[in-house]
N, C-alpha and C positions, 0 to 999 in steps of 0.2 A: 503494500499499499504506499510504500515511500515514493512512488511516483507521483502521487497527489501534491507533493512539494515541488515538483517542476513547474506547475502553474498554480499557485496555492489560491483555492477559493474556498477554504474551510469555513470561514466566517461569512456574514453577509456583505462585508466590505468588498470582498472578491478582488484583492489587490493584484493577483495573477503574477506575482514575483516567483522567480526560480529560487527557492530557499535551498535546494540541493547544491546550486552553485554559489551559495553565500549571499543571496540577496535577502533583505529583511523587509517586510511589509509593514502596514501600520502597527501590527501589534508588537513588532520588535523581535519576534522568535526566528531563530535560525533553523538548521538542519538538525540539530542534537537537542534533545530535552534538558532544560534547566530546571532543576528542583530546588526551592528555597528552604523547604523543611518537611520532615516527616515527623508525625507525633500520634500519640493516642489522645484524641480531642475529646474532652468531657463536656464541651459547652455547646455541642450540636443538639438537636431535638432528641427528646427522651427516646423515641423510637429507632434512632440510630446508633446509640452509644452503649447499649447493654451494660454490662457490669465495669468493663474498664475503659470504654471510650471508643469513638470511631477512629479508624486507622487512617488519619488524614495525610494526604500528600499534596503539599502546597507547590503549585507549578508557577514559575517565574514568567513574567510578560502577560498581556492582556489584550483583548480585542476592543475594549472600551478605555475611556479616559475619564473616570468619574472623579469629579472634583473634590468630592468628600471621602474618596478612598481610605480605608483604614489600613490597607496593605500596599500602599503606594510605593514602598521601598521595592516591593518585588514586583508588582503589576506594571508600573511605569518605568522603573529604574532597571528591572531585569536582574535584581540580586539572586545568586543561587550557584548551584554546583551543576555541571554538565553531567549527564548519565547516559550511557547506552541501553538499549533495550534489556540487556541481560541485567545490568546492574539495578535498573528499574524494577524488574520482575523479582529480583532477590529483596528488594525493598518492600515490595508488596508482600511477599511471604514472611518477611521478618515482623511486620505489622500484625499480621495474623496469629504468629507464633506468640506475640506479647499479649493476645488477648483482645484484639479489635473485633468489634461486633460486625462491622462493615468496613469496606475499603472506600475511603471518602476521597475522590479525586477532585481536588479544589482548582477551578479555572484551568479546565483540560483542553477546551475546544481546539486551540492552535497547535495542539500536539496529538491529535487524534490518531493518525496512523502510527506513530510511535508507541502510544498507550495501547492500541489494540494489538500490536505485535507482543508487547511486554505482557499484556493479559493472557495471551496465548500461551506464551511461555510458563507464566505462573501457574496457570490452570493445569498444565501438563505436569507440574511438579506439587500439585495438591492443594492449590488455592481454591477455597469453596465459599468463602464468606460473600454476601450480597455486594455487587459493585454499585457504588453511587456516584452518578455524573452530576457534580456539584457546579453548576454553570451560571454565568450572568443571565441566561436566557437569550443571548444575543447569538443565536444559532441559525443555520439554515435547515430547511426540511432535509435536503439531501444528506447532510452530516448526520442528523438523528437516524436516518434509515441506515447509514453505515454501522451503526452502534447496535443494531437489532441482534439480540442473542449474547451480546457482551454485557450489556448494562441492565441490572434488575431494578433500579430505583433512579429516577430523575428527580434532582433537587434544582430546579430552576429559580434564581433570585429575581423574580418578576418585579422589575423597579418602576415603571411608569405606565400609565394608560393614555398619554397623549405624546405626540411626536415633539411638541415643544419642549417638554421636559427632557426628552432624550437629546435634543440638540443642545439645550443650555447645559446640562449637567454631566453628560457622558460623551459627547462629540459624536452622537449617533441619531442623526434626524429621522432614521428609519427603525428605531429600536422597537416601538410599540407593535407595529405591523409585523417586523422580523420575529419577535419573541412570542407573540401570539400565534403565528402559523406554526413555529417550533412546538410551542406548548401543545397544540392540537395533535401534532405528530407524535409527540411524546406519550400522550394519553392513549391514543390509538394503538401504539405498539406495545405497552405494557399492561394496559387495562386499569381497572379499578383497584385502589389500594387494597392489600392483602397483608394481615398481620399474623404473626405467630401467637402462639398461647401465651408467651411471655410478654406481649405487646410490641415485640420489635417488628418493624416493617420489613416484609420481605420482597415485595415488588409493588410498583405503582409510581405515582407522582406526588411529591410533596412540595408545594408551591410556596416559597418565601416571599413575604412583602414587607420591605422596611418602610414604615410610614414616616414621611419626611415633613419637617416643620413647613407650616404654610401651604400644605398640599393635602389636607384631610379629604376634601372633595373628590379629588382625584383618587385618592385611595379607596373611598367609599364607592366610586363609580366601578373601580377594578374588582372590588369584591363582589359587587353585584354581577358584573360580568362573568366572573368565574362561577358563580353560583347558577347562573342562567345556563352556561355552557356544560358544566360538569356536575353540578349538585355535590353529593358527598362521595363521588367517585375518586376525588382527590382529597389529599390532607393539606390544610392551609397553616401557614405558620405566620402570624402577624408580628412583626418584631417592632420593639420599642427602643432598641439600644442606639438609636442614631446619635453620634457624637460629632460635633463640628470639627473634623479633622482636616489635615492636608491644605486645600485651598478653599474651604467652605467659607471661611471669613469674606471672601471677595463676592460671594453670591448670595445676598440676602433673598428670601428669610432663612437659607440653610445655614447661616451664620451663627444660630442660636439652637438650643436644646429643644426638644419636642415637648410640649406641654401634655399634662395629664389629660385634659379636655380633648386635645386633639386626638390623641391615641385611643381613649376610652369611647369616642364618638365612631371611630372605625370597628372597634370591637362589638359596640352596640348594633351597628348595621349588619354585621356578620351573624350576629344572634337573632336579629329580628327577622332575618331571612330564614332562619331555622337550621343554619350550618351545625352540624356536630362534630365533624373531624377539623377543629381548630385549635392551634396551640396561641397562647397569649403569654406575654411577658410582664413581669413586675418592674417597678422602678429601679430595682437593685441591679438589673441587668445592664444599665447605662454606665458607660465610663471606658477610658482608654486602658484600663487594667485588663479588660477581656480581649484586647488585641494581642494575638500571638507575637512572640519575640522573634525577629528574623535576623537578628544581629549574628 
C-alpha cells in the first residue's frame, strides 16, 4: 500500500505530493512514520480503557491546523521518533502485553498505509485487542474504506457543524462536509455500537465533540444532526475540557474557558432528544494537566 504515498490523497486536502520521493504535503509527514509517544492512557472514555488504560500511540504531524491544539508540539511541529513498520508492530504488541484494553491510534490518517502494514504484522504475531482509529474526523470516504477489516472502533473528534468554524479554527473550509461524509462511511462499515459484558466497547463508532466557548448553538445543532442520522447506534462523548492553549488567545471567543451554562445547555439538548449513549464530563476535567507530556 505504500504506493499510495507516490501521489498522496489520504486526506481531503488531496495534496498529491510524492512522499516516497521525499516531498511533504500540508500535514508535514514524509515516507516514514513518526511517533511522538506510546503510553497506557487512562483519560480516554471508560469503554476504551479497561483496567489499565488504552494503548495510545500518538503520531506526529496532522492534516489540520487547529489554533487551540493541545498537542501542537507534535501535530504542528512534528516532534517524535521515526519507526519502520516492524518497529511499529512491536510497539503495538508491547502495549497489549502491558495490559492495554484497546490499541488507540491517535491522529493516524496521514500514515494509513504504514499503519495497515504494521497491524498486519502485529496480528500475525498475536495482537487481538480492538483497534481504535482515533481521528480528527477530517477523512475521505476512500480512506475509511481502506480500513475495513482492520479497524474495530472509530473515534472521530467531530469538531464543527459549519464550514466557517472549520476555516477559522482549523484551516479546513471543507471540514464539516468531509467529516460528515466520513462519519457516515464509518457507521456503515462497523455498524451499531457493541459492548462486552464488562462494558468495554468492542465495535462501533464513538463520536467525540468538544464544546467550544461561544459556539453552544453550533454544538446543539450538531447533536441534533447526530441524533437524526444515527439515534443510539453511536456512542457520543460530549467533552467539557476545552482549555485556551496554543494560539487560542488570538481568536475570541476561543480565548476564554467554556462556561458551565454553555456546556450544560448542550448536555440538556442531548438528554431532551432521548440520547442514552452519552458521556459527559465534570468541571474537574478542565486544565493543561490532562495534556500528555511529549518532551
